[in-house]
N, C-alpha and C positions, 0 to 999 in steps of 0.2 A: 101089090108089088112086093116080091118076095127079094128082102135084102140078105144076100149072103155075107154076113157078118165076119166067116172066115176070111175070105178076101178080103174086106175090107179092111181088118185088124192086119193082114198081112201089108197089104199097100201101106197102110201107114207107119206100122215098124220101118220099112223100109224108107219112106222117106224121113223119120225122124233119125237114120243111122247118115242118113246125108245132112242134114243141118248139123245134126252133132259135130260130124267130121270137118263141115266147113266152122263152125265153132273152134275146134280145135286147132285149124289151122290160121284163121285170124289170131288167137289168142297168143299162139306162137309167133306169127310175125308183130304183131304188137310187142310185145316182150323183146323181141330183137331191136326195134325199134326204140323203144323206150331205154335199151341199154347204150343207144350209142348217141342218144341225144339227150344232153342234160345241163341244167345250171346247178354249180353246187356255192354253199357261202359258209367258208369257213368259220362264221361268229353267227348266231342267232340274232344275237341282240349286243349293241353298242352304245355307248354313251359318251358324249363331249359336253366339254363345260360351254355356258356359251360366250360366242365369239372365238372360238376356236378354230382348228380346222380338225376333220375329221375323213377317213380313208374308209369305204364301204368295200373290203374284200371280197372277191366274186371272180369264177372260173368256169369255161363252158367247153362243151363237146359235141360233135354232130358228124355225120355222116362225113368219111373223107371223100365223096365225090360230091359233096355239096360246097359252095363258093358264098361267103357272108356278103351279105350285102349291104345290109344295115345294124345299126347297134341302138339300143334304146333303155331308158330308165324310167320305171314309174312309182308315182309317188302315190299312199293312199288308196289303194284299189283302181288307179288309174294305169293299170299295169297292161291292157290289151290295146284299147283305142285312145288311148290318153286324154289330156295334155301332158305329155311326158319332161320331166324336169329336165334330160336329156334327150336330143334325137339328131343323131347323125345327120339325117337328112332336112333337118331345119335350121335356121338362122335366127331363131326366136330362143336361142335356148340361153338363160341367167350365165352371168360372167363367173357366180359364185360357183356354179356344178362345172366339173372338169370330167372329160370321160378320160381317165389314166390307161385302160387298158388299151386292145386291137381288135384287130378282128379274126382272130384266130383262137386265143385260148381265155384270155386276159381280158375281164370284163370289169374292175375296179373302175369306182367311182370315188371323185374327192369334192369335198364339200369345202368350203373357207367362209370363214367367218360366221357360223352356224348361228341360226338364231332362233328362237323357242318356235316359229312357225313349222321347222323344219323337222319336228319330231312325228315322229311313224316309221309306218314298213314300206320299204321300197323294195324293187322286185325289178329284173333285167329280164330283156326281149332280143330276140335277134330274128332277123330275116334273112332266109339265104335266097339261093336262086331259082329253089323249086318249092321250100316250105317256111314257116316260121316257128318258134318255138318259145316260149316263156316262162321263167322258173318260179313259180307261183310261190313257193316258200318264203321266197323272201326274208329279209334282215329289217329288224326292228333299231331303230334309232331314237335313243332318249337324251333329251336335253338339260345338262347340269349346272351348277353355278359354283363360282369359286369364293370363299369364304376367308376372312382373316380374324382370328383368335389373339385376343389381345392378353397375356398374361403379367401380372405385375409384382415384384417380390412382397410391397408391402401392401395390406389389404385396402387403404384410402384411393381414392378416385384420382386425387391431385398428383401429379409428376412433378416433381423438384429433381432440383441441381443433384448429382451423388447419389439415386436411386438409380435399380436396373429392373428392366423389363424383357419380355420375348414376344414376337409376333409368328404366327401361324398359320401356314396356306392350308384351306383345306378345299375339296372338292366333296360335291353331292354324289360326282361321279366315283365309283370305285377303281381302286388302285391309283395308277398314276406314277409316270417314270419319276424319280426324285429328281435328278440331273434337270430336268424338264420346265420346272420352279424360279423363277427368278423374282427379286425384289426389287423395287422401283423406288426412289423417294425424290421426291418434287420432280418427277420424269427420268430422274438418271439411274442406269442401273447399277447397283450397290454389290449384290452378293446373290448367290445362285442356291439352289436349294428350298426346301418347304417352310425351313424353321429362320427367325432373324434374330439372335441375342441381342441386347442393347444392355452396354454396362458402364455404370459410372456417368450417367445423363447429365449433357448441359445444355446452353440454349442450342448448341451446334445441333442438338439430336430433333430440335424442333422443326417438323415439317409433316407434309404427306405422304405416307406408305400406302402403297398396293401390290399386290401379286400378278404374275401371270403364269399361264401354261398352254403350251403351244397354240401360242396366241390368242387365250384369252384372258381377261383382265378381270380382275376382283374391284370390287367395289374399294373406295378411300378410306382409311385411318385416320384422323389427324392425331398426331401428338402434339402437346403442348407441353413443354419443360418451362414451367415455373421458378424464380430465381430472384435473389436481392439485386438492388442497383450495385452495377459495375462501371469502370473508368468514367468515375463522375470529374467534367471538366469543366471549367468557366471561360467562356468567350467575353474577349473585349471589346466594346467597340467607342470609339472608331478605332482605337489602340491602346497599347499600353504606355505609349510617351503620346503626348497629347501640348496643347497650349494652356496655359494658365486660363481661367474661367470657363473651360471646354466641360459641357454635360458628357459625363462616362456613363455606360449602360453597362453590366454586368449582366451575363446569359448562364445561367445552371444548368448540364444538360448530363443525364445520365442512362445508361441501358439495364432496363429490367424487365422482369415480368412477374406479375402484372407491371403494369405504369406505374410511376412515381407518385405517389399520394401527398408527398409534402416535400417543397424546399425551404430551406432555413440560411439564411444568411449571417457571417460572422465578421467580426472586423477585427485585425488582432494589430497593438501595439505592445513591441517590447513582450514581453510574457502575459501583457493582460487581453483578455478575448471578452467583444463585446456582443451580443447577438442584435444583428441589427433590423429581423422581421423574418416573415414567411412569405417570400413570394416567388416566381420563377424567374421572375427580372427586377434587378436592384437598379436604381438611378442617383447618382449624387454628381456635385461638382467639383472638379478639382480646382481647388483656390490659390495654392502657394505650392514651391517645393518643397516645404517644412512640413507638408501632409505626407509622409512616409509610412502611412497605416499599408496593411497588407489585408486583402480580402479572400473567402473562400467560404463555398458553399457547402451543404448537408442535404443529400438524396435519400427519400426514405420511403420503404413501401413494407408490406404486411410481413416479407421474408428478411428483412434487416436494414440497413442503411450505408452510406458511403461518402466520405467527405473528398471534395475534390483537394487539389496543390493551389498553394496561397497564390495571389499576383498581387503585384507591387503596379501603382499606377504612378509616372514621374512626369514630370514638365519639361519639355523637350526646348532646345534651342533652336530660334528660328536660323532654318539655314540661310534664308536670304540676306538678314540681318549678320549673320556671320561671315558669311562671303563680304558683305561691303566692307565689313572692320578689317577683314584680312587684305582686301584691297588697296585699302587708305595706308596703311601700316606700310605693307610691300614697297608700295607707290613713296610713299616720303622718306624709307630709307633708302630706295633708288634714285631719287632724287638728292639726298644727302651725299651720301657716295660718289655722285656723278660732280656735284661742288667741290667735295673734299679733293677730287682729282684735278682737275679743274683748276683750284687753287696752287695744289703741288706744281701741276706742269705750269702755271703763269709765273710762279716764283723762280721754278729750274730756268724757264726760260729768260727771265729778267736779267739772272746772275749771269749766266752766258752771254747775253748781249752786252753787260758791260765788260767784261773781260774781253769780248771780240773787238769792243768798240773802243780799249786803249790799246789795244796790239794795234788797230787800225791805224790809231792816230798816230804812234808811232812808227809806222812804217810809212805813212803819208809825208809825214815831217820829216823823213831823210833827205827831202830835197833840200833842205834849209836845217841839215844839221851841221852842227857847229863841231870844228876841230881844233883840240888842244894841241900844241907841241912845247913839250916840256924839257928844259936844256938837259943836255946828257949828263951833267954833272951831278944829277939826282939819283939816287940809287931805287931800288925798288922799292925799299921799305919806306922811302918818302911819300909812295902814291898815295892820295888821299883815300880816306874811307869815310863812313858815313858819318862817322865822330868826329874827324879831324879832316876839314875841306880845307882847299889851297887856291885860292884864288890867285889868276894871271891875267893880263891883257891878251884876247883872243882878236884876232882877224877872222871876220867872218867871209867868207868864200864860197861859190857855188860850187858842187858837187863837181860839174864838168870840168872846173879851174884847176881843184886840184887834184882831176886826176890827170890833167894836163903837167900840172906841176911836179906831182910825185912822180909823174913817168921820167922825168929830168933827173931824180934824186938817184944818186948812186946806191945800188943796193945796197951796198957797205954802210951807209949814214945810218943813225941811229934817228927814228922817229917814232913820236908817240901819239897817236890818234884818239882822240875823245869825241864821241858822239852823244850830242845832248838832246833829250826828247822831253817836251814841255812837260808833261805830267808825269814824269817819272824824276827819280832823284838823277844826277849825274854820274853816266856809267866812266869807265876809264878805260882804254886798251891800253896794253904796254905793248910796245916795239922795241928790238933790239935797236940800242944805240949807234947811230951811225961813227963810220970811221974818220969819216973828212971833214964831214960837213955837217952843221948842226942848222937848222933853219928854225926863226921863231917869227910870231905873228906880230 
């Protein structure tokens, strides 16, 4: 068989030309396709402190004729077939992963409360009505920590009242916006910024401190400020006023850090001070009111000591006894006043009755009155007085008879009438003498 190598070479060259043309056309079309289908990540790597929130920035593009039907985020090489940390077509996505993009060009993903297991590479994938695409380059997430650095002005580790110190919040992730740092003491926000300065420290600065950044929280740093005893006081039981013979309990208390190591009791009498003992609680019996001693205590720890104010225990007057005596005295006073009033009223009434009785006797006896007619020849000067009595015969007549008799008299006659009452001295009445007739009894 004779092979025409010339013809074969010609045909092979033609076939290669056709394949080359097809390859060039495919490469051209592929380049055009690649330029319109793309996923971009502004940051190839990001870091987030543990417990914080982080946003994985992302954008994508595709042919204008396409419609996006679903979006997904893969983690740790699970970029094509899942499982996905976020899938718009699934309801099993963790609530910590939130798609903050859309189905147009934004494909950002938010991760809340970042955990150590969230570290690794993430990639975005989207599916249109005719094709699908994955941004395999992805973005790398690192998980960092927040740490507190404690700096003290003095080298020793013990913090005492008056010292100064500073706390600095640092993150293993580089950078960080300073305004995002916050300081908390015992769970309450006290300052913003990465550095917390503490000056002229006292017991009020003792507590648990931590810092936060964008939702992440550092560990707790405890500050314990030590100081000598303060506000030492004495508590008295049952009270500072007690009955005689009562057992009295005195308790010494003070605020100190570390706690008080020793309590000492003292008794003060005038200017003399006596040590009673070294106890937290002191007992004694209050025997009499003459015991006017004062008591105070002293609290001591390694940073100093502090004395309390002195207290005086007094014997109190029993409220019931005092009330009884007061009631008895008031009752006696009221009775005495009442008796005096009754006596005065009785005396006044007795005197009034005597006067009334005398006047009544005089009025009642007027029906038996004695009338005396004196001769007209006597002058007015001869009318008897209390020291010069004149006696004359009298005739006793009834008042009615006298009235009848006197009616017969001429008004011109001179008549003297005298009315005599038994209990009273003789009373005389003088009447002008009658002109024509004088009547005698």
